[in-house]
C-alpha positions as CSV (number, residue, x, y, z in Angstrom):
1,M,119.2,253.9,203.7
2,E,116.3,255.0,205.6
3,K,115.4,259.1,206.3
4,R,114.8,260.3,209.7
5,A,112.5,262.3,211.0
6,K,113.9,266.0,211.7
7,T,113.7,266.2,216.2
8,G,114.8,269.0,217.9
9,G,116.1,272.3,216.3
10,R,115.0,275.4,214.3
11,A,111.7,274.7,213.0
12,K,111.9,275.6,209.2
13,G,112.2,278.8,207.7
14,T,112.6,280.3,212.0
15,P,115.6,283.3,212.2
16,N,119.0,282.3,213.2
17,K,118.8,284.2,216.4
18,T,123.1,284.7,216.4
19,T,122.3,285.8,212.5
20,A,119.9,288.9,213.6
21,E,122.1,289.9,216.7
22,T,125.3,290.1,214.3
23,K,123.0,291.9,211.9
24,Q,121.9,294.5,214.4
25,L,125.0,294.7,215.7
26,L,126.9,296.0,212.2
27,Q,123.9,298.0,211.5
28,N,124.9,299.9,214.6
29,V,128.4,300.2,213.7
30,V,127.4,300.8,210.4
31,T,124.9,304.2,212.0
32,K,127.6,305.2,214.2
33,Q,130.1,306.0,211.2
34,I,127.5,307.2,208.5
35,E,126.6,310.2,211.5
36,K,130.7,310.6,211.4
37,L,130.9,310.9,207.7
38,E,130.3,314.5,207.2
39,T,133.4,314.9,209.2
40,T,135.1,312.4,208.3
41,L,135.2,313.5,205.1
42,S,135.9,317.0,205.5
43,K,139.5,316.0,207.3
44,L,140.6,314.6,204.2
45,E,142.3,316.1,201.4
46,P,140.5,317.0,198.3
47,V,141.7,314.3,195.7
48,D,141.1,311.5,198.6
49,R,137.6,312.7,199.4
50,V,136.7,312.6,195.7
51,N,137.9,309.3,196.0
52,A,136.1,308.2,199.2
53,L,132.8,309.8,197.5
54,S,133.3,308.0,193.9
55,K,134.0,304.2,195.7
56,L,130.4,305.3,197.7
57,L,128.5,306.8,195.1
58,P,127.6,303.1,193.7
59,Y,125.6,302.2,196.7
60,I,123.2,305.2,197.0
61,L,123.1,305.7,193.1
62,P,121.7,303.2,190.4
63,K,124.2,302.2,187.3
64,Q,123.0,303.9,184.3
65,Q,122.9,301.8,181.3
66,D,123.5,302.6,178.1
67,I,120.8,302.6,175.7
68,A,120.0,302.8,171.8
69,I,117.6,304.0,170.0
70,T,117.6,303.3,166.3
71,N,114.7,305.4,164.3
72,T,112.9,303.4,162.1
73,N,110.7,305.8,160.8
74,E,113.5,306.4,157.8
75,M,113.8,302.7,156.8
76,L,109.5,302.8,156.9
77,T,107.3,304.5,153.8
78,E,104.7,306.5,155.1
79,S,102.7,303.6,153.9
80,Q,104.0,301.5,155.8
81,R,104.2,303.2,158.6
82,D,100.7,304.0,158.8
83,Q,99.8,300.2,158.8
84,R,102.2,299.4,161.4
85,I,100.7,302.4,163.7
86,Q,96.9,300.7,162.8
87,E,98.9,297.6,163.9
88,L,99.6,298.4,167.1
89,K,96.1,300.6,168.1
90,N,94.5,297.2,167.3
91,K,96.5,295.3,169.2
92,L,96.1,298.1,172.1
93,L,92.4,297.1,171.5
94,E,92.1,293.3,171.9
95,P,90.6,292.4,174.7
């Protein structure tokens, strides 16, 4: 089966006009709703307001991850620690 060259249609990489128009329409709707958000939230019962805000937070604040740090100083003798520091300094100074 022979492959034919593409003829007609959009060139590769050209944005789809309908998609662009839909995105713009949705952006306009969301912008209008955001402008009304404070008024809308003030009409809610306190529990419902907290629930609504907690659902919006992930879109505003990045999710935090737990970080575990182990204290390696207790595991090394003073001479081992000095040796490790020197190794790291040497590594930093390498070209």
